[in-house]
N, C-alpha and C positions, 0 to 999 in steps of 0.2 A: 468669441472673438477669434478670427483667423489670423494668428501671428505668422510671421515669415517662417519660423521654425516648423509650426504645425503644417503650413502649406507645403514646405519641402518634404517633410516626413510623409504626409498624405500622398503627395505626388510620387514619391519613391515606392510607397506601398502599392499604389495603383499600377505603376509601371511594372512591378514584380508580379502582377497578376492577382493580388489579393484585394479585389474590389469590395469584398465584404467589409474589411477594415477601413478602406478608403472612404466609405460612406458613414463613418463614425459620427453620430449626431452631437449637436451642441447640448448644453445643459441648461435647464430652466430652474431658477431658484424661486421657491414658493413662499418663503417666510424668512424673517429675521431669526437668527439662532437664539435660543434660550440658554440660560446658564445650566439648567438641568432638564432632563427629559424623563418621561415615564419609562421606568426600567422594564416593566412588563411589556410595553409596546416595543421597546428596543430589542428585547430578546425573542420576540416572535419570529418563527421561521420565515424566511423569504423564498424567492423563486429558486435560489440555489442553496444547497445545504451549507450551513456555516462551517468554516474551517477553524478549528479550535484546539487548544492545548490545555491540559490541566484537569482539575476536578470540577465537573459540572455542578456539584453541590457546594462548592466553596462559597464562603461568605462574601467574597469580593469577586465581582465579574467586570472585566474590562473588554470593551469593544473598540477596536481601532479601524477606522476607515483610512485607507492608504492608496497611493498611486505608485506604480512601479517606476515611473520616471521622475518622481518627486525626490529632490536631493535631501530634503529634511526627513522624509521617510527613511531614506537610505541611511542617513546619519543615526536615526533612532535604532534601526535594526543592526547596524554595524557597531555602534558604540554603547548601546544601552540594553538591548533586548536580551542578549545572552546572560547577562548578570541578573536581570529581572527573572528570566526563566529559571535559573539555578536557585535563586533566592525564594521565589514565590510559586512558580508554576510547577516545578518538579517536586516541591514539597507539599503540594495539594492546597496551598493557601489561596490561590486565585485561579479563575477560569478565564483564559485569554482567547478572545474571538477576533479574527481579522476578516474584514469585508472589503470588497473591491470598490474603489472609487477612482477609476482611471481618468486622468486629466487630458489624455490624447489617445489616438489610435495605437501608438506604440506601447503605451502602458496597458491598453486592453489586450494587445497581442501577448505581452508578458504574462498577464493573468490567465489567458487561454492556455498557454503552454503549461503553467503551473497546475491548472485544473485538470488537464488531460495527461499529466505526466505518468508514464508507466510506473506501476508499483505504488501509486498513491503518494508520490513524493512531493506533495504541494509545498510544504514548508521548506524542504531542501531546495526546490527550484526558486522559491521566493528569496531565500537567504543568498543563494548564489547570484541571482539577478541583482540584488542590492549590492553585494560585494563587488560585482563587476560592472556596475551601472555605467561607468565612464567608457567602457569598452563596447557598449551596444546602444546606449540611449543617446549619446551625444557624439555620434560619429556620422560620417557622410553616407554610409551604407548600413543602417541599423538592422535590416533584415539579415544580412550576412552575420552580424553579431549574434542575433537571436538564433540563427541556424547553428552557429558554433556552440552556443549554450545548450540547445536542444540535444545535440549529439552526446553531451555529457550525461544526459538522463535517459538515454535509450531510444530517442526518436530516430526514425528513418526519414529520408526525404519525403516519402509518401505520407507518413503520419504527421510530419511537420506541416505539410501543405493541407492535409485534411483538417487539422486542428485550426489553422488560421483561416479556413474557409467555412468554419462551422457557424452558420448564421444563428442557430438557436442559442448556442453558447454565448455568442457575442450579445444577442438580445437579452439574455438573462443577466449578463454582467452589467449591461447598460441599465436594466431595470433595477438592479441592486443599487447602482449609483444614483439613479433618479429618485428611488425611494428614500435614500439617505438624505438627499436634498429636500424632498417634499415633507417627509415626516419629522426630520430632526434638524433641518436647517443647516446642513453641512455645506460649506462654501469652499473649503480648501483642505489640504492634507499636510501632515497627518492630523486627524481629529480623533481624540480618545474620549470615551465615556467610562468613568470609573464609578461603578454603582449609579450610573445615570448622570453623574456630574461631568460637564464638558471641560476638556482641556485641549487647546489647539496649539499645534506646533511641536517642535522637538522637545523631548523631555529627557533630562539626564537621569541616571540611576537615583541620585539623591532626590530629585524633584518628584519622580514617580513614587519612590518609597515613602516620601512625606505624605502623599495622598493615600497610599495603601495602608500604612501601618495603623492609623487611628481606626480603621474599619475592621481590623482583625479581632 
């Protein structure tokens, strides 16, 4: 669905010369979501390497599908994630994977900047984008906001432009999103799979801990 906001964002992106992002495709939903999914299928490598934190051999594995422009995703990462990381990820109790599920071209642009960040600072960029979401995702000139963010992580004007015109990277991010919809019935963000069990929407520390602790 082409909402007014998506139209304005797409128009602004096209006007700035980033036609690759302006042609961001819609999403086809293939199935109704199930309460649980096959964890072996869920953990299979995709077209992009998974971005993950923690112990790959942990008993509990969490996969989050997220969008950089999703306010509920930002709430989770700003209010819940750091405590979950300290309590479970840093102690080797869980393996936490994040996957891209951009809801609009601006979210895709954010993921592209995170993927190509100098020094492999994917999670640093994601965290910063969520913390400053109101300063770039919901403003009249979102690309200027993203440019300002990119400077914090070592991007030059030329590398910023090269990243946001990288057709293959955008195609791979879109493929990750479409596979999430096709294979696992994802329709919105954030969607979490905790050892294959689906949880949709914001989760507090207590809510996520209640799902994790019985599995340890």
